[in-house]
C-alpha positions in Angstrom: -24.9 19.8 29.7 -27.1 21.3 27.0 -26.1 21.0 23.4 -24.8 24.6 23.6 -22.8 23.8 26.7 -21.4 20.7 25.2 -20.3 22.7 22.1 -18.6 25.2 24.5 -16.7 22.4 26.2 -15.5 21.1 22.8 -14.3 24.5 21.9 -12.5 24.8 25.2 -10.8 21.5 24.9 -9.5 22.5 21.3 -8.2 25.8 22.7 -6.4 24.0 25.6 -4.8 21.5 23.1 -3.7 24.1 20.6 -2.8 27.0 22.7 -2.7 26.4 26.5 -0.8 23.2 26.9 2.0 24.2 24.5 2.4 27.6 26.4 2.2 26.1 29.8 5.8 24.8 30.3 7.3 28.3 29.4 5.0 30.1 31.8 5.6 27.8 34.7 9.3 27.9 34.3 9.7 31.6 35.4 8.0 34.1 37.6 4.3 34.6 36.6 4.6 38.4 36.0 7.3 37.7 33.2 4.6 35.9 31.1 1.9 38.5 31.3 2.4 39.9 27.9 2.0 36.3 26.4 -0.9 35.6 28.7 -2.6 38.8 27.6 -2.4 37.6 24.0 -4.0 34.4 24.9 -6.6 36.0 26.9 -7.5 38.3 23.9 -7.8 35.0 21.8 -10.2 33.5 24.4 -12.4 36.7 24.0 -12.1 36.7 20.3 -13.5 33.1 20.3 -16.4 34.0 22.6 -15.3 31.8 25.4 -14.7 34.6 27.9 -15.8 34.4 31.6 -18.3 31.6 31.4 -19.6 32.2 34.9 -20.6 35.9 34.2 -23.9 36.9 32.7 -24.0 38.1 29.0 -24.5 41.6 30.1 -21.0 41.5 31.6 -19.4 39.8 28.4 -19.8 36.3 29.9 -21.6 33.2 28.9 -24.2 33.2 31.6 -23.7 29.6 32.8 -25.4 28.1 35.7 -23.3 26.9 38.5 -23.8 23.3 37.4 -22.9 24.1 33.9 -19.8 26.0 35.0 -18.8 23.0 37.1 -18.0 21.0 34.0 -16.0 23.9 32.5 -14.0 24.4 35.8 -13.0 20.7 35.6 -11.8 21.1 32.0 -9.8 24.3 32.7 -8.4 22.8 35.9 -6.2 20.6 33.6 -3.9 23.5 33.2 -2.5 25.7 36.0 -3.2 28.7 33.7 -6.6 27.5 32.4 -8.9 29.6 34.7 -6.7 32.7 34.5 -6.9 32.6 30.7 -10.7 32.5 30.7 -11.1 35.2 33.5 -12.8 32.8 36.0 -9.9 32.4 38.3 -9.9 32.6 42.1 -10.1 35.1 43.9 -11.7 37.2 41.2 -14.5 34.7 40.4 -15.8 34.9 44.0 -15.4 38.7 44.3 -17.2 39.2 40.9 -20.1 37.2 42.2 -20.3 39.1 45.4 -20.2 42.4 43.6 -22.8 41.2 41.1 -25.2 40.0 43.8 -24.6 42.7 46.5 -22.8 45.6 45.0 -24.2 49.1 44.6 -24.6 50.6 41.1 -21.5 52.7 41.8 -19.4 49.7 43.1 -20.3 47.7 40.0 -19.4 50.5 37.7 -16.1 51.1 39.5 -15.0 47.6 40.2 -17.1 44.8 38.7 -17.3 46.0 35.1 -13.4 46.4 34.8 -13.0 43.0 36.6 -15.4 41.3 34.2 -13.5 42.8 31.3 -10.1 41.5 32.6 -8.7 45.0 32.8 -8.0 44.6 36.6 -7.6 41.9 39.2 -8.6 41.7 42.9 -8.0 39.8 46.0 -9.9 38.8 49.3 -8.5 39.7 52.7 -9.9 37.4 55.5 -7.2 35.2 57.1 -5.0 36.5 59.8 -1.7 35.1 61.2 -2.6 35.9 64.9 -6.0 34.0 64.8 -7.0 30.4 63.8 -8.4 30.3 60.3 -10.6 27.5 61.3 -12.7 30.1 63.4 -13.6 32.7 60.9 -15.6 34.8 63.2 -12.5 35.5 65.3 -10.3 38.2 64.0 -8.5 41.3 65.1 -8.8 43.5 62.0 -11.2 46.5 62.7 -12.9 49.2 60.7 -14.0 52.1 62.9 -16.6 54.6 61.7 -15.2 58.1 61.5 -17.7 60.4 59.8 -18.2 59.3 56.3 -15.2 56.9 56.4 -14.1 53.6 57.8 -10.6 53.5 59.3 -9.1 50.1 59.0 -6.4 48.5 61.0 -5.2 45.0 60.9 -2.9 42.2 59.8 -3.8 39.7 57.0 -2.0 36.9 55.2 -2.3 34.3 52.6 -4.1 36.9 50.5 -4.0 35.1 47.2 -3.0 37.2 44.2 -2.7 40.4 46.1 0.4 41.5 44.1 -0.9 43.3 40.9 -4.6 43.6 42.3 -6.5 46.9 41.9 -8.6 46.2 45.0 -9.2 43.9 47.8 -12.4 43.0 49.9 -11.5 43.2 53.5 -13.2 41.3 56.3 -13.1 43.6 59.4 -14.8 43.9 62.7 -17.2 46.8 62.5 -19.1 46.1 65.8 -17.2 44.1 68.5 -20.1 43.9 70.8 -22.6 42.2 68.3 -23.2 38.5 68.2 -20.2 36.6 66.8 -21.6 36.1 63.3 -22.7 39.8 63.1 -19.5 41.5 64.2 -17.7 41.7 60.8 -18.4 43.4 57.5 -16.9 43.3 54.0 -15.4 46.6 52.7 -13.9 47.3 49.3 -10.4 48.8 49.6 -8.3 50.0 46.7 -4.8 48.6 46.9 -3.4 52.0 46.3 -5.1 53.4 49.5 -2.5 55.0 51.9 -1.6 52.7 54.8 -1.7 49.4 52.9 1.6 47.6 52.9 2.3 44.4 51.0 4.9 43.0 53.5 5.9 40.1 51.3 4.7 37.3 49.0 4.8 34.3 51.4 7.2 31.6 50.4 5.4 28.2 50.2 7.3 24.9 49.6 10.3 27.1 48.5 8.6 29.4 46.2 7.3 32.9 46.8 5.4 33.3 43.5 4.6 36.5 41.7 1.6 38.5 40.5 -1.6 36.3 40.3 0.3 33.1 41.4 1.3 34.4 44.9 0.0 34.7 48.4 0.7 37.9 50.3 1.0 39.2 53.8 -0.7 42.7 54.1 -0.9 45.2 56.8 -3.5 47.9 57.1 -2.5 51.0 59.2 -5.2 53.6 59.5 -6.4 52.9 56.0 -9.3 55.2 55.2 -12.2 54.4 52.8 -15.6 55.8 52.3 -18.4 54.1 54.1 -20.1 53.6 50.7 -17.4 51.0 50.1 -19.2 48.5 52.3 -20.7 45.4 50.7 -24.3 44.8 51.8 -24.8 46.2 55.4 -22.8 46.3 58.5 -22.6 42.9 60.2 -23.1 41.0 56.9 -19.5 39.9 56.5 -19.8 36.4 57.7 -23.0 35.8 55.8 -21.3 37.1 52.6 -18.3 35.0 53.1 -20.5 31.9 53.5 -22.4 32.8 50.4 -19.0 33.3 48.5 -17.6 30.0 49.8 -20.5 27.7 48.7 -20.2 28.2 44.9 -16.5 28.6 45.5 -16.1 25.1 46.8 -17.7 23.9 43.7 -15.2 25.9 41.6 -12.3 24.6 43.7 -13.4 20.9 43.8 -14.0 20.7 40.0 -10.7 22.5 39.4 -9.0 19.9 41.6 -10.9 17.0 39.5 -9.6 18.7 36.5 -5.9 18.3 37.8 -6.8 14.8 38.7 -7.8 14.1 35.1 -4.5 15.5 33.7 -2.6 13.6 36.3 -4.5 10.4 35.5 -3.8 10.8 31.8 -0.1 11.3 32.4 0.0 8.4 34.7 -1.7 6.1 32.1 0.6 7.4 29.4 3.6 6.6 31.5 2.4 3.2 32.5 2.3 2.1 28.9 5.3 3.8 27.6 7.9 3.2 30.3 9.5 -0.2 30.1 11.1 -2.0 33.1 12.8 -4.3 30.6 12.5 -4.7 26.9 8.9 -5.4 26.1 7.8 -5.2 29.8 5.8 -1.9 30.3 5.3 -0.6 33.8 1.5 -1.0 33.2 1.8 -4.7 33.6 2.7 -4.2 37.3 -0.4 -5.2 39.4 0.3 -2.4 41.9 0.2 0.2 39.0 -3.0 -1.4 37.8 -4.5 -1.0 41.2 -3.5 2.7 41.4 -5.1 3.4 38.0 -8.4 1.6 38.9 -8.6 3.2 42.3 -8.0 6.6 40.9 -10.8 6.2 38.2 -13.2 5.1 40.7 -12.6 7.9 43.2 -12.5 10.6 40.5 -15.8 9.5 39.0 -17.5 9.2 42.4 -16.1 12.6 43.5 -17.3 14.2 40.3 -20.9 13.0 40.8 -20.8 14.1 44.4 -19.7 17.6 43.4 -22.2 17.9 40.5 -25.0 16.7 42.9 -23.9 19.4 45.5 -24.0 22.1 42.7 -27.5 21.1 41.9 -28.5 21.3 45.6 -26.9 24.8 46.0 -29.0 26.0 42.9 -32.3 24.4 44.0 -32.0 24.8 47.9 -29.3 27.4 48.5 -25.8 27.2 50.0 -27.1 27.2 53.6 -29.3 24.3 53.0 -26.6 22.4 51.2 -23.9 23.2 53.8 -23.4 19.6 54.8 -22.8 18.5 51.2 -20.5 21.6 50.8 -18.4 20.3 53.7 -18.4 16.8 52.3 -17.1 17.6 48.9 -14.4 20.0 50.4 -12.5 17.3 52.4 -13.5 14.3 50.1 -12.3 15.8 46.8 -9.1 17.3 48.5 -8.3 13.8 49.6 -8.9 12.4 46.2 -6.6 15.0 44.7 -3.8 14.2 47.0 -4.0 10.5 46.4 -4.2 10.7 42.6 -1.2 13.1 42.4 0.7 10.8 44.7 0.0 7.8 42.6 1.0 9.7 39.4 4.2 10.8 40.8 5.0 7.3 41.9 4.3 6.0 38.5 6.7 8.5 37.0 9.5 7.7 39.5 12.1 10.3 39.6 10.7 12.2 36.6 7.6 12.7 38.8 9.4 15.0 41.3 11.0 17.2 38.5 9.4 20.2 36.9 9.4 18.5 33.5 5.8 17.5 34.1 3.2 19.6 36.1 2.8 17.0 38.8 5.4 18.2 41.2 4.2 21.8 41.1 0.5 20.7 41.7 1.8 18.5 44.5 3.3 21.3 46.2 0.7 24.0 45.5 -2.4 21.9 46.0 -1.3 20.4 49.4 -3.0 23.4 50.7 -6.3 22.2 49.5 -6.7 20.3 52.8 -6.3 23.5 54.8 -7.7 26.6 53.1 -11.4 27.2 53.2 -11.3 25.3 56.5 -9.1 22.4 57.3 -10.5 18.8 56.6 -10.9 18.1 60.2 -13.2 21.0 60.8 -15.4 19.9 57.9 -15.5 16.3 59.0 -16.3 17.3 62.6 -19.1 19.6 61.4 -20.6 16.9 59.2 -20.3 14.2 61.8 -22.0 16.6 64.4 -25.0 17.1 62.2 -25.3 13.5 61.5 -25.0 12.5 65.2 -27.5 15.2 66.2 -30.1 13.1 64.4 -29.3 10.3 66.8 -29.6 12.5 69.8 -26.2 13.8 70.4 -26.6 17.0 72.6 -25.3 20.3 71.4 -21.7 21.1 72.1 -21.2 23.5 75.0 -19.3 26.6 73.8 -17.1 29.0 75.8 -16.9 32.7 75.3 -15.8 33.8 71.8 
């Protein structure tokens, strides 16, 4: 980090300690939407301190950080479940804002990007479908059929993060079913108020449906009509844009996961020295606990270096050239996250499965880390095939898609 970046991190740490961590238990104890007034006050304070939207350029009110610089910020904000939201760099808005900034028209930027950057609105991203395997992103049933100057969209999407309360969504839909698999789909901006959109439900995961930004929705599109000018890029660019979005997005996710690990690690160590098994005999004297602490520290530090190196490769070579490393960090860091959280809960004993600490909530919500953006197994197989190809493994025969 540059001296400016280091100073920024120091200010963020101070704000987390003084404002975010104290507010966190109250926010997490009730539906997210009930805390929106308090969260709006905290967001205003973030803006006032000049800490807003570190990933966005200064022209949009942000800090103009590179991907590598923002990675450090994402890890720090990840220590709180509401950290990214308060700084307006939360998923899925961060990915949508990057897409609009790089590929949006002047009209699209004025209508959607600028209010998104200000934090006046939120957005979501409609890609996954219940009828089709998410591990095969080029296979989908949602269509966008050209009708004069409009697209007419029909389809069924689910696990649309933060759909409730969003002003617009970016929809992946097939615009040319006869094209090559990776050129069939396009990305289209759809206002959430458009006739024909139905928010069927917020999907209950591990017993909680969530609300507002902290939710995952099921949506139906029935003859939803939008202007053709709402397309991002060109027809057939959908998969390419999705890949471009997911490269930096995985850096954001992985560093957020490492922020969770750091908070969990800190709680685990504090518990190890404060909890006594008998008078004068702290839990931290147990060799098993010492092993968990040492293993966690090693795994977290190694994972952080791997992610930062991948961010540097994306910046220097592009996401496509760094795709193997992007797959590596996705499954590796997700695994580290699961193990560190599990160890921290074990050290806390019964306390660890209550909501008196953030550990149980993270354990439930972040189990999906090994599934979304492609399950671990897909990434592992992809990396292994590329490695084995160098040793002479023939290309896999594919059936019709």
